[in-house]
C-alpha positions in Angstrom: 212.9 19.5 14.6 209.9 21.6 15.4 207.5 19.1 16.7 204.4 21.5 16.6 203.7 21.3 20.3 204.5 24.8 21.6 201.9 25.9 23.7 200.6 22.5 24.5 200.4 21.2 28.0 202.2 17.9 28.8 201.9 15.7 32.0 204.5 13.1 32.4 204.2 10.7 35.2 207.1 9.0 36.8 209.2 12.0 35.8 211.5 12.5 38.8 214.1 10.3 37.0 214.9 7.9 34.1 212.9 8.0 30.9 210.1 10.3 32.5 212.5 12.9 33.2 214.4 12.9 30.0 211.1 13.1 28.2 210.0 16.0 30.2 213.2 17.8 29.3 212.6 17.1 25.6 209.1 18.2 25.5 210.0 21.5 27.5 212.8 22.0 25.0 210.2 21.8 22.2 208.1 24.7 23.9 205.5 22.7 25.7 204.3 23.5 29.2 205.4 20.4 31.2 204.2 19.0 34.5 206.3 16.6 36.3 204.8 14.3 38.6 206.1 11.3 40.9 205.4 9.9 44.2 207.9 11.9 46.2 207.9 15.5 46.6 211.6 15.9 47.5 212.7 13.8 44.4 210.3 15.9 42.4 211.8 19.2 43.5 215.2 18.0 42.6 214.3 16.8 39.1 212.6 20.2 38.6 215.6 22.0 39.8 217.8 20.2 37.3 215.6 21.4 34.3 216.4 25.0 35.5 214.0 28.0 36.1 211.2 28.1 33.5 207.8 29.5 33.7 206.4 26.6 31.7 207.6 24.0 34.2 205.4 22.7 37.0 205.6 19.7 39.5 202.9 17.9 41.7 203.4 14.7 43.8 200.8 11.9 43.5 200.7 8.1 43.9 199.3 6.6 40.8 197.9 3.8 42.8 195.6 6.4 44.4 192.5 7.7 42.6 192.1 10.2 45.3 195.5 11.7 45.0 195.3 11.8 41.3 192.1 13.7 41.5 193.6 16.2 43.9 196.4 16.6 41.6 194.2 17.1 38.5 192.1 19.6 40.3 195.3 21.7 41.1 196.6 21.3 37.7 193.4 22.5 36.3 193.3 25.5 38.5 197.1 26.4 38.2 198.1 25.3 34.8 195.2 24.4 32.7 193.9 21.4 30.6 196.5 18.9 29.5 196.8 18.1 25.9 199.6 15.4 26.2 199.8 12.5 28.7 203.0 10.4 28.9 202.4 7.5 31.4 206.0 6.6 32.5 205.6 5.7 36.2 206.3 1.9 36.9 208.3 -0.5 39.0 210.3 -3.7 38.5 208.1 -5.5 40.8 208.2 -8.9 42.1 211.0 -11.1 40.6 211.7 -14.9 40.7 210.4 -17.9 39.1 206.7 -18.3 39.2 206.6 -20.8 42.1 208.8 -18.3 44.0 206.4 -15.3 43.8 203.6 -15.1 46.1 200.1 -13.4 45.4 201.3 -10.2 47.3 204.1 -9.9 44.7 201.8 -10.3 41.9 199.0 -7.9 43.2 201.5 -5.1 44.3 203.2 -5.3 40.8 199.9 -5.2 38.8 198.6 -2.5 41.0 201.5 0.0 40.0 202.3 -1.2 36.6 198.8 -2.0 35.1 196.0 -0.5 37.3 198.2 2.6 38.1 198.2 3.5 34.3 194.5 2.8 34.0 193.8 5.3 37.0 195.9 8.0 35.4 194.1 7.7 32.1 190.7 7.6 33.8 191.4 10.8 35.5 192.8 12.6 32.6 190.9 11.3 29.7 188.4 14.1 29.7 191.3 16.7 29.2 192.6 14.7 26.3 189.3 14.3 24.7 188.4 18.0 24.8 189.4 20.2 22.0 190.0 17.7 19.1 193.7 17.2 19.7 195.3 15.0 22.2 198.2 12.7 22.6 198.6 9.7 25.0 201.7 7.6 25.1 202.0 4.7 27.5 205.3 3.1 28.3 205.2 -0.5 28.0 208.3 -2.8 27.6 209.9 -5.5 25.3 208.8 -7.8 28.0 205.3 -7.4 27.0 205.8 -9.5 23.9 208.7 -11.7 25.0 208.2 -12.5 28.6 211.1 -13.7 30.8 210.6 -16.3 33.3 212.0 -14.6 36.2 209.7 -11.4 36.1 206.3 -12.6 34.9 204.3 -10.2 37.0 206.0 -7.2 35.2 205.8 -9.0 31.8 201.9 -9.6 32.3 201.4 -5.9 33.4 203.2 -4.7 30.3 201.2 -6.7 28.1 198.1 -5.5 29.4 199.3 -2.0 28.8 199.7 -3.0 25.0 196.0 -4.4 25.0 194.8 -1.3 27.0 196.5 1.3 24.5 195.2 -0.6 21.4 191.7 -0.5 22.7 191.9 3.2 23.6 193.3 3.9 20.2 190.3 2.5 18.5 187.9 4.3 20.8 189.1 7.9 20.7 191.0 8.4 17.5 188.0 10.0 15.7 188.0 12.6 18.4 191.4 13.7 17.7 193.2 11.6 20.5 196.0 9.4 19.4 197.2 6.7 21.4 200.6 4.7 21.2 202.9 2.9 23.2 206.8 2.7 23.5 208.4 -0.5 24.6 212.0 0.0 25.8 214.6 -2.7 26.5 217.3 -2.4 29.2 217.5 1.3 29.4 220.2 2.8 31.7 217.8 4.1 34.5 217.8 4.1 38.2 215.4 0.9 37.9 218.0 -1.0 35.8 220.9 0.4 38.0 219.3 -1.3 41.0 218.9 -4.5 39.2 222.5 -4.5 38.1 223.6 -3.6 41.4 221.8 -6.6 43.0 223.2 -8.8 40.2 226.7 -7.8 41.0 226.4 -8.6 44.6 224.8 -11.9 43.8 227.6 -12.8 41.3 230.4 -11.1 43.3 231.5 -9.2 40.3 231.7 -5.5 39.2 228.7 -3.7 38.2 230.1 -3.5 34.5 230.6 -7.3 34.6 227.2 -7.6 35.9 225.8 -5.7 33.0 227.7 -7.6 30.4 226.7 -10.9 31.8 223.1 -9.9 31.8 223.3 -8.9 28.3 225.1 -12.2 27.2 222.8 -14.5 29.2 219.6 -13.0 29.8 219.3 -10.4 26.7 221.3 -12.3 24.0 219.0 -10.9 21.4 219.7 -7.3 22.0 221.9 -6.8 18.8 223.7 -3.6 19.7 225.1 -5.4 23.1 224.6 -2.4 25.4 222.1 -0.7 27.7 220.0 1.8 25.9 220.1 5.6 26.8 217.1 7.5 28.1 217.5 10.2 25.4 217.0 7.4 22.9 213.7 6.5 24.3 212.6 10.1 24.9 213.1 11.0 21.3 210.6 8.4 20.1 208.1 9.4 22.9 208.4 13.1 21.9 207.8 12.3 18.4 204.7 10.4 19.3 203.5 13.5 21.2 203.9 15.7 18.4 202.1 17.0 15.3 204.5 15.1 13.2 202.9 11.8 14.4 199.4 12.9 13.2 198.8 9.7 11.5 200.2 7.3 13.9 197.7 5.6 16.3 197.4 2.4 18.0 201.2 1.5 17.4 203.7 0.1 19.6 207.3 1.5 19.0 210.1 -0.8 20.3 213.3 0.9 21.3 215.2 -2.3 22.1 218.3 -2.4 19.7 216.7 -4.8 17.4 215.8 -7.4 20.0 213.7 -10.4 18.5 210.9 -12.3 20.3 212.1 -15.6 21.8 208.8 -17.1 21.8 
């Protein structure tokens, strides 16, 4: 499908692996100029190399918790690539886990700093680009956890609920300028983040990783009807659509990519 984004410039945060990397790959394949960004330069270089040699591909390291680093990166992008048209905010962490009484304030603050205030900083920095020219796309990655919080990862759930509210407010503010804002909420996708979660679970339960995944699906995510982890390409396809000209009448929406999971509250 021609998404109508050839010649557009897309910035994808958290794109050294997982959903962000796959999204970058799809957007590049669709003819967009793509900028990968992440916290670690070495991982970014490896991720960029996996996409092959392409004069439409760039990468810059920056920490989304630092407004100064984001500004420095923005200045370099403006000088070396140009004004961005598309922003996909995919960077994030699992953050502090445990029951509420087990998580200290440092755990709460560090999780919200990355998963909620990080996206706010990214959007604050690049919003002038997206508002300029009468055409822009902003996609923020939320989570199924935003609408059905789980008792052992409340900081992450609260951060992602904040992302939904943030995106909805932005969508109402800037749509008439041509900037469309939407969210995508995945559930249990096969990424380095969930791999780490399952490695930890397998050690705690003294079972294989496959058994850990199955027990997680059975006990922690029983409402995921397809009974498997999602794939990054399944999420990236939805993100790419929302970045495209095909989504020209989609604004303020939350697309759940969660195998039909239903709210438990």
